[in-house]
N, C-alpha and C positions, 0 to 999 in steps of 0.2 A: 621720459615716462610721467613727468609731473602733470602733463596735460592729457594723459591717456584717458580715453573713454571707451568702455566695452560697447561694441556695436555689432560685431559679427561673431555669433556664438555657436560653437559646435558642442554637441552633447553626445557622450557615450552612455549606454545603459538607459536610454531615454524612456523605454516602456517598462522598466522594472518598477517594483512597488514604491520606491522613493523617486526614481527618475521620472515617473509619470507626473508627479506633482511639481517637480522642478521644471519640466518642460511646459506644463500648463501655465505655471506662474510666469515663465518667460514670455509665453505667447500673449498673456493677458496684461502684461506690464504696461503702464502708462506713465510717461510717454514710452512708446514701443521702441524696441531695438531694431536696428536696420535689417538684421537677418538672423533667423534661428534655423540651425541645421542639425539634424541628428544623423549619426552614423550607426546603421544597424544592418542586420543580415537580410537576404532575400526571403528567408524563412519567416522572419518576424513581419516583413512587409505583407506576406501572404496571410499569416495567421491573425494579425491585428489590423486588418484592412479598415475595419469600421473606425477604430480609434484614430489611426493615421489619416483617414479621409477627413475626419473632423478637424484635425490639426492643420491639414493642408489648406483647408478653407480659411484658416487664420494666417496663412502665409508661410507655413513650415516647409522647409526644403529637406528632402530625404536622400541620403546617400546609402545605397544598398551595397555592402561589400563584406570583406573578410578582414578582421582586425589583425590577422597574422600576415596580411599582404602589406609589406612596407610601402610599396609604391602607392597603394590605394590610400593609406593613411597620410602619406606626404601630400598627395593630391588634395585630400580633404582639408589639410592644414593651410593650403595656399589661400583659401578663401575664408580664413577664420583668424580673429585676433584673441579670442578667449576660448578655452576648452574647459568644459565641466564634465567630470567623470562621476557617474552614479553606478559604477559596476558593483556587483555583489561581492560578498565576503569571500566566496570560493575562487574568485578571480582577481582579488585585490592586487596581487603582486604583478599581474599583467600590466598595471599602470606604469611600471618602471620603463617598459618599452615605449609606451605612449609618451611619457615625459621626456625620454631620451630624444625621440623624434621631434617633439615640440621644441626642445632646446636647440636643435640643429636648424630649425627653420627660421626665417626672418619675419614671418607674418605673425605667428602666435607669440603673444606677450604675457599671457596670464593663464594659469592652470589651477583648477580646483580639483584636488584629488578626492576620492570618495571617502568621506568621513561621516558627517551627519549623525553622530552619536556621542558616546561617552568620551571624555578627554582621555587620550591614551598616554599622555605624559603629565599626569596630574601630581605624581609624587614618586619617591624612590622605589616603590613596589612595581611601578608600571612596566619596566622592561621585562619583568617576569610573568606578567599576566598572560595567560594562554590565549584569550580572545584577541589580544592586541598585536600578536606577533606579525601578522601580514602587513598591517598598517605601519608598524614600526619600521619594517624593512623599506617601505616606500619613503618614509620620512628620512631615514638614514641615507638613502640614495640621493634625495633632494639636498640634504645638508652637504654631502661630500662631492656631488657631481654637478649640481645645477649652478650656473653662474649668471646667465643672462635672463632666464625665464622667471617671471614673478609667480608666486604661488599663494594660495590661501587655503587653510584648513577650516572648515565650518563645523564647529563643535556645538551641538545642540543639547547634549545631555539626554536624559531619559524623557520620553514623551509622556505627558501627564495621563493621557487616556489609558496607556498601557500600565503605567505605574499604579493606577487605581484599580487594579484587579488582584485577585488572589489565585495564583496558579495551583490547581488542586494537586498537581504532581510534584509541586515544589513549595509546600506551605511553609517549610522552615525558612524560606527566603523572604517571607512577609508579603503583605498586600491587603487588599480590601475587597470583600465580597458584598456588593451592594444589594444583591437579592437576599442573602441570609442575614444581612445587617451585622456583619462580622469583620473584624480586623485582626491581622497578625502583625504585631509590632516587633521590631528588633530592639533588644535590650529593654530600656525603660520607656521607649517611645519618644524620647526627647531629642534624638539625633535629627539633624536637619538635612534635607535633600533639596537640591535645586532642580526645578522642572521647567519644561518648555511647553507653552501653548499660546497660540495666537488667536486674535479675533477671527471669527468664522470667515473662511474664504472658500467659495465654491466656484470652480472654473466655469466660465461661460463659453469656453472654446470647445468643449466636448464633455461628454459624460464620463467621469473618471471612476476607476475601480476602488471605491472607498466604502467603509462601513459606517453605520450610524454612530458608532462609538469611537472609532479610531480615525476618522477622516480629518478632524480639525487640527489636532496637534501635529499629525504627520504633514499636513499641508503647510505647517509653519516652516518646513524646510524650504519650500519654494519661495515663500514670502521673505524669509531671512536671506536667502541667496540673492534674490533681486535687490534687496536693500544693500547687500555687500557690493553688488556690481555697480550701484549708483555711487559708491564711495571707494573708489579704487585705491587712492593714496592711503586711506585709513585701513584698508584691508590687506595691502601687499605684505607678503612674507611674514605672516603671523597666523596663529590659530585664533580665530574669532570665537569667543565664548559668549553665547547668547543664552538668555534665561528669562522666564516670565515671572517666577516668584520662588521663594524658599520657604519651606514649611516643615514642621516636625510631624511625626506620625500622629501624636496626640492632637495637634492642631487640626489635622485632616479629619480625624475621628470626631472632634468637637463640631466641625463644620457640617459633617454628615448628620450628627445627632440634631443639630440646630435646624437643618433643612427638612429632615424626615420626621422630627418630633418624636423619635424613638430612641431608646437606650440601646447602644450597640454592644455586642459581645466583643471583648478585647482579650486576646491571647498574646502572651509575650514569648518570644523566641530569642535565645541568647545569640550573640555574635559567634560564640564558640560552636554552638549547634549548627549555625549556618556554615561555618568553615568546615566542619566535619562532613556535612552533607555535600558540600562542594567537592572536597577531596575524594569522597566515596564515589560521587558521580563521574568525575574525571577518571578515577582508577578503573571503574567498571565500564568505561566507554559509553556512558549513558548520553544519548543525543542532546538532551536538554541541559547538559552540565553548565553551559555558558550562562544560563539564567541565574544559577547560584552565584557564579563569579561576578556578574554585573550587579546583582542586588547586594552582594558583599561590598563591592567597591563603592556603591552609593551609600551604604550604611557607614562606611569608614570615612565619609566626607569627600569622595571623589568628585562630587558635583558642586563643591563650595569653592568660590573664587573670591579673591580680595576685591576684584572689580570686574564686572561684566563689560562686554563690548557693545551693549545695546545702543548707547548713545553715540558710540564711535561710528556706527553705520546708520544713524538716524532713526532708531527705534525708541520712541518715547513711551511714557506710561499709557497713553491712549492706544498704542499699537499692540499691547499684550493684555492678557486676561489675568484676573485675580484668582486666588484659591476659591473664593465664593462662586465665581462664574463657572470654573472648571467642575466643581462638585455639583453645581446645579445642572450642568449639561450631562454629566455622567448619570445623575439620577433621572434626568429627563428621558434618557434612552430606555430606562426600565419602566417608567410610568407611561410612556406613549402606548397607545393601543395598537394592536396589529393593523387595524384599518388605517390609522393615522400614518403609521410607518410605511405601509404599502403604497399609500397615495403620495408619499413624499418622493421628491427626485433623488434625495440621498439614499433612500431605501432601495430604489431601483439600481443605483450605482453599487450599493453593497452586494446585491445579488450577483453582479458580474464578478466582483472580487471573490465572493465566497464560493463560487463554483470553480475557482482555480484558474480563471482567465488571466490573472495577473499575479504570478508568484512573487512572494516577498524576496527581495534581493539585497536590501541594505538597511542600516540604521538600527537603533535600539528598539526594534519593533518585532518582538517574537511572533512567529506564525503559530499562535495557539488559540485559534478561534473556538476550539472545543471547551477551554476553560475560561478564556479571557472574555469571550463575547456571548456565549450561549446563555449564560445566566442573566444577561441584560437584553435579550431579544425575546419577543413574544414566542411562547411555545409553538405556535403554529408556523413559525417562520424558520425554526432551526432545521438544519438539513436532516430530514427523515426519509427513509425508504418506505415504500408502501407497506401497509399492514396486510394481514391475511386476506386473500380474495374470497375466502369462503363466505364471509358475512357481507360482501358487497352486492349491491343490486346490479343487475346486468348492465345498466347504463354506466354505473360507476366502474365496473370492470372494463367496459369498452373504453371509457375515458382514461383510465389508468394505463390501459394497454394500447393506447392510440399509436404509440411508437413501435409496436410489435407488428411487423409485416409477415406475410406468408413466406416470403423469401428468407427472412430471418429464421423462421421455424424450420424451413428446409435445411438451412445451413447448420443449425444446431442438431437436427436429426442425423445428418450425415456425419458430423464431427463426433457425436456421441457414440457412434458405432465402435469407436476405439475403446472407450471405457466399458461398453457393453461386452466386448470380447474379453476384457480383463476379468469381469465377473464370471463369464462363461468358462474361461480356462482355469480360473481359480477353483471353481467348484466342480469341474467335469469329472474328477475321479471319486467324488464323494459317494454317490449312489452306486456305481458299478464296482466299488472297491473289492468286495468279496468275490464277485464273479471274475473280475479282471485278474485277481491274484490266485485263482484256481481253488478258493475255499468253498465256493457254492456254485451250483449250476445256474441258479436264478434267484433274484430277489424281487423280480417283478410280480405284482399281484396276480393271482390266478385269473385267467380270462381277460387280461388287459394287454397282452403282448400284441405288438403291431405286426399283423400278418404279412404286410408288404415287405418286411425284412426277415420273415421266418419261412423257410422252405425246406422240404424234405429232399430236394434235388441235391446231387453231389456238390460239394464245396468247390466253387470255381477258383478259389485261391487257397489251395491246400498248403502252400508255403507259409500262410499266415496262421499261427497257432490260435487255438480257441481262447487261451488265457496265458498269462505270463506269471509263472510262480514267483512270489516275492515274500520275503519276511516282513514283519512290521517295520524293522529298521530300514530295509531297502525301499519299501513303499513310502516311508516318511521322507527319505532322500529324494525319491522321484517327485513327490509332491512339493517339497520344499525347494527343489532346484528351480522351479518357476520363480520364486522370489529372488534367487540369486541373479537370474537373467533380468528380472524386474529392476534390481538394484543397478546393474550395468546400464540398462536402458534409461533409467531415471537420471543417472549421472551424465550420460551423454546428451540427453534430450535438451536440457537447458541451454547449453552453449550452442547446440545446433539450431534450435528454434530462434535464439537471439540473433545469430549471425546470418542464417540462411532464410529464416521466415517460418511462420507457423505451418503454412500449407505444405512446403516440401518436407518438413519434418513429419507431418502426419502421413504423407505418402510413403515415407520409409517404413513407418510402423505397419502399414497395410501389407507391404511386401514381406516383412518379418512374420506377420501373422499367417500369411499364406504358406510360407515355407514351413513354419513350425507345425501348423495344423496338418499339413500333408505328411510330415515325418511321424507325428503322433498316430495318425490313422493307420499308417502302414508299419508301425513298429512291431518287430518280432521278438524284442527283448526289453529288459528294463533299461539298458543303456540307450537304446534308440528312443525309447519313450521319454527318457530324461532329456536327451538332446532336443527333441521336439518341444518339450515344455520349457527348455532354456530359451529357445527362439521366441516362443509365444510370450514368455516372461519378459524378454527384452522389449518386444512390442507393447506389452501391457504397461511396463514401467515408463516407457517413453510417452505413451498415450495419456497416462495420468499426470504427467508434467505438462504436456502441450495442450491438450484439449481444454482444461480449465482456463489456461491463459487465453486461448482463442475465444472461448465463449465470453469471458469477462471483457474482452476487447471488442466484440461485436454486439454484445447485449446493450440495451439502453441502460444508462446509469441507474434509473429508478427500479429496474427489474433485474439488476445484476445479481443480487442475492438469490432471487427466484430461479433464474436460469443457471446460476452457478450450481445449484442443487441438482440440476439435470445430470451432472457427472455421476453422482451417487445413484440417482434414479436409474440411469442407464446400466450401471454396474449391477443393480438389483434385478433389472430386466434380464441381464445375461445369466445371473445366478438362477433365477426362476425358470428361465428357459431350459437350462441344462439340467436342473433338478427334475423338471417335468419329463424331459427326454429320458433321464436316468430311471424314472419310475416305470416307463414303458419299455425301455431297451436294455435293462440290466439282466441279460441272459445270453448264453451261448456266445456267438461272435457279434451279436447285435450291438454290444457296447461300442464297437468300432464306429457305428453310425453316429453315436453321440459325438465322438471326436471329429468325424467327417463333416458334421454340421458347421464346425468352426471354419472350414475351408470356404464354404458358401457365404458365410457372413463376411469373411475377409475380402472375398471377391466383390461382394456388394459395396463394401467400404471403399475399395480401390476405385471402383467405377464412379461412385459418388464424389470422391475427392478430385476427380478430373474436372469437375464443374464448379467447385467452390472457389471464392476469391481469397486473396491474402487479407490478413487483419489490417483494417485501416489504421489502427494505432501503431502497428509495427511499420507500416509504410511511412507514416508521418515521422516516426522516430528515426527512420533511416533516410529522410530527406525528400521522399516523393510525396509531397503534400498534395499536389493536384490529383494524383491518382488516388490518394487516401480519401480526398473529398468525394470524388466520383464513386468510389466503392461504398463509403458510408451512406451517401445519398441513395444508392441502389438498395442497400440493406434496409434503410429506414422507410423508403418510399419517396417517389418523385415530389410529393407535395409537402413533405415534412421539413421543418426548419432545423438544419443541423449546425447552425452557427455556434450555438452554445457548446456543443460537444467538440467542434473544431477548435474553439478557443481553449477548452479545457485540456487539450493535448499539451498546451504550454506548460501546465503544471507538472507533466511527467517529463517532457523533453527539455524544458527550461530554454525557451527560444533565445533569450539573450546570450546564454553561455554557448549554446550550440552554434548560433549564427556569428557571434563575435569571436569565439575561440575555437569552436569546432572540435575541441577535445579538452580533457581535464589537464590540470597543471603538470602532472607527472608524465604526460605523453608528449613526445617531441612535436614541435610545431610543424604545420603543413608547409611544404615548399610552395612558393608562389607559382611555380610552374605547373603544379598539379591542379585538378579541377577544384573549384572553390568550395564545394560542399564535401564534407567527410561525414561518415557515419558516427554517431555518438559512441562513446566508450561503453562496452558491455563488460561488467566484472565477471571474471572467471570463477570457477568452482572454489579455488583456494584463495583468490583475491578477495572474495566477499567475506570470508571468515577472518581475514587479516584486518578488515576495515571495522574499527570499533562502532561505527555508525549502525552497522547491520547486525552486530552480534546479538543484541537483545531479541531481534526478530528471529534469528536462526535458532536461538535457544528456545524461544516460545514455540516455534513451528515444530522443531524436533521433539520437544516434550509432548505436544499434542498428538503427533503421529505415532509415538510410542504408546501413548494412552489409547489411541484407536485400536491397537493390536493387543496390548497386554491386558486390557480389560476383558479379553477373551472371545471376541466375535468370531474369529476364524476357528476356534474350537468347535463351533457350531456349523459354520459354513463348510469346512473341509472335512469334518469327521463325524457329523451328527448321526448319520445312518448307522455306522458301526458303534459309535459311543452310546447312543440311546437305545439301541436294540435290546429288547427285553426289559428296559427300565421304564417304558411308557405304556399307557394303556392302548395305544394305537400303533399301526405300522410305523416304524421309524422313517421309512422312505416317504410314506404319505405325510407324516408330520413335517418332514423336511420341506416338502412342497408347500405346506401350509405356512411354515415359517417364512419361506421365500415370498409368498403372497403378502403375508403380514408386513414383511420388511419393505416390499415395493409399495404397498398402499400407504404405510406409515410415512415412508420417505417422501412420497408425492404429496400427501396431505400436509406434512410438516414443512414442506419446502418454503412457504412464506415466513415461517417462524424466525429464521435468522434475521430477516428484515424487520420483523415486528418486535421481537424480544431482545435481539442482539446476538451476535455470534458467541460471545463468552457465556451468556446466560444459557443458551441452548446446549453448549458443551457441558456445562456444569450439571444441568438437568440430566443429560445423557449419561455422564459418568456416575452420578449418584444413583440413578435409576438402575444402571447395569450392575452396580456394586450390590444394591439391595437384592436384585433378581438373582445374582450369583450366590449370595448368602442363602436365600430361600431355596434355590435349586439344590445346593449342597445339602441342606438340612432335609429337604423333602426326599432326596435320594437315600440319605442315611436312614430315615425312618419309614421308607417305602411308601410314601404318599404319591402315587403315580400321577393322579390328576393334578396335584399341586406342582409336580415336576414339569408336566406339560405346559401348565400356565406360566410357570417361571421362564421356561425357554422362550415362549412367545413374547412375554414382557421384556425379556432380556434383549431380544432382537428389536422389538418396538422402540425401546429406549435408545438403542444404538442409532436408529433411524432419525431420532429427534435432533441429535447434534453431532456425535462422533462420526456418523456416516457422511453427511454432506459438507459440514462446515470446514473441516481441515483442508479440503480441496480449494476453498475459497480464499483462505487466509493468506497464503504465500503471495498472491497477486495484490493484496490489500495492505500488507505490512511493509513492503519495500517499494522503491521507485523502479521505473522502467530499466534503469541501468543494472539493477541487481536481480530483477524478478526471475530471470531464467536460472541463474546460479542458485538462488535461494529455493526455487522450486525443485531443483535437483537435490539439494540438501534435504528438503522436505520429503520427497518421495524416496530418496536413498535411505533415510532413517526409517521410513515406513516399511520398506522392504526388508531391512535388517530385522525389524521387530516381527514382521510377518514370517520371516525365515525361522526366527527363534520359536515362534508358536508352531509353525508347520512341522519343524524338525523335531522339537523336543516335547511337544504336548503329549503325543502317545507314550513316550518314554516316561515323562514325569507322572502322567496319569496312572500308568501301570505301577510305577514305583510307589506312589502314595497308596494306591489300593492294596498292593502286596504288603506294604510296611504297616499300614494302619488297619487293614481289613475293610471289606465292604467296597463301596464305590462313591464317586462324586467328590472326593476330598480336594481335588484340584480346583474346584470352584470357590473354596475358601481362599485359596491363593489369589484368584482373580478378584475376589471382593477386597482383599488387602491392597492389591494394585490400584483398584478404583479409588480407595480412600487416599492413597498417596497422590494420585494424579489430580483428584479434586482439589487438594491443597495446592499443588503446583499451579494449576490453572487460575485459582483464586489470586495467587500472588504474582505470577510472572506473565500472564497473558492479558494484553490490553483489549479493550473493545474497539472494533473497527467499523461497526455500523454507523452510517451517517457521516463518516469522515471522508473528506474529498481526496486525500492523498496520504502517503505514508508519513510525511512530516507531521500531519495533524494527528495521526494515530499515536505517534510516540511523543507528541508535544514538543516538536523541535522546529528549528528554523535553519535554513541554509545560510542565513546571515543574521547574526544577532547584534553585532557591534561594528 
């Protein structure tokens, strides 16, 4: 081995966020290596064709296979003498199998396990550090089981470009905000930290996924690894610790102040505060807890070495950068104009990474572009969804909507028939309540009955009673049973749509709608009516899970918020339609035609669903990338460039993990005898709540769904005719139609607001507005100011349409990844239906109890105002903003691999 020279190199994880720089550095090395090969999946070859084509021109060899196939790995090893692993944190332990196979071969002499971060054996605390556990298992295996194979751990420590940031969600951990000229220092700021940064290296082999601020220090991984390969004897069987410089927090601030000519604000945070924040984050299962741990390790001296290995592998002072240059570069990214950055090659590369084409997989490089980078980018280049279309010129609208085809509009129209029926069946008993329950013969306005359903001829169906006598309690049960069915449908829809697809799941809902609507129409008693509403409730619950997913996956990314609001718009269309029918048909037996209309809508939906395609994102996530591409191209139009969207699928599916592992660590490996592709793991209803990564999202979504109902909207939608009768200056049935019109118009008009103002802002405006409207409504009813009562009801519904109406249906698909979105959507709608049931079942009872106890009417709206205040506080504290975030990791400020 004394004369060993690395010449034939095999790379795993080559297209990950760190691996991509390693591979590029290997290809650009001079003198060149004899052969560079990457082992990746067929899926990655398909999805990252442009990147790999550029590399192939430089001589790269690609092996497309399955890392679980032992024979394929052995075959790849036969033509390699050095193996470099850049696998991500979530699959680190998989390296043990790769190392074992390498040890058994005669050809592989040298193995680089995936490290490229903080030293995991820096001191006595290291064995207990949570982020280190997977790497420690790999090192333990090497110590105990490897005899022939040489190995090298490349320890880079923290990357300076990420160290020089201030995480807004973890400020106790310390950092530097160049835009605000602010630094948060640990203890007295005199503690030293060793940092890594190399002189600028930009690959000439292909355009890499880098950002203006983070590309340089991260590229040092590739530069350092090549240096190690040039010095095998100096690198064998050791952890190479490389470093650019050591500096204290105060020294960094002093350099910033020197270069900016400004005095910086300095805030001191104690190490004890950092430790408490760290423990709390881990205890609560907060996704970004690792950032606290790493910053604490750095603050405790975990990056300080008696001697670095720079000279050992030939890195001299001229090969690394100083603090002065690192600070100058970080400030340069802030000072550069948008035009300068857009014209630079680096900026174009950053765009690829920022849209999620290359998910982060390894190293001390947190995936927090929302706080780490946005403050250092020109405002015009941060990821923003389009603003309201209302103030756009027609040409601007066409430009913004150039990726919206007629075919897409047809697909959205057909799919939203499901939520439309949700609104229809939710409110179908509101207007005819008194007629249906035999309390009145008619509530339809005089002279407006529809004569085509009114005849003096003998009744052709004498077995159908003209009305169904029911008490308030029984009617409340019949009304609320819809939400019980909705709950069951919501719980089943997530797993069904994840495993079988969005299209088959929507077809099931159409069948349930048809069955339920027929039973309701022909119901001869309360029990039959309840059974019918249970079936339509199941269909409605499933629709409100599946349809928002389908729309979010077929809508263009820039218009996703706009089209996501179509779910609530269609619900409001259904409500308006049934309230209008109720105004004209609430007499005699004519109320049955209201219910019969639901049959015709369901049949139209079933027919339309025969023609729509499966979601491209679902197809890609389940391995059928070619069909997904064809489907997406058809949806966008034949001349539209879909490459960016196709690449962004990697952010959800994680091509390296899917292709190299085909499943998560806790799933048994695939037998080599089975087909090479397997579907990715989908978390079940209970699995997702067990995973601490997803608990904050579940808590936030459940809270918002309860807020949607407990702020009182369905007290108006389901009971407004009987509730407001004699309290308002106009017919309550007519006012209900007016309310529905206002709800529909406001929802449609406000649909761009979640993209313009943000999801969280719209929800807060909605909750606060509804709370104030509830308070005014309660007071106006108490004092008999009927005009003010009518205005309050209208404003109550209008504020609901601003945020609580459309936004909750968007959030579930934005707060979690593809593996959990179905299950979380089920939790979301499940909680919504529980809250809806509480309102539907107990609102009449609570309303009557309050009125009898306190005298008068309207007291229940004081309760809704109180709920609004509580939920406004909850949203302010627990709900993150999702606007402009490319994926769930960015929403929660987490990374799949931090160390």
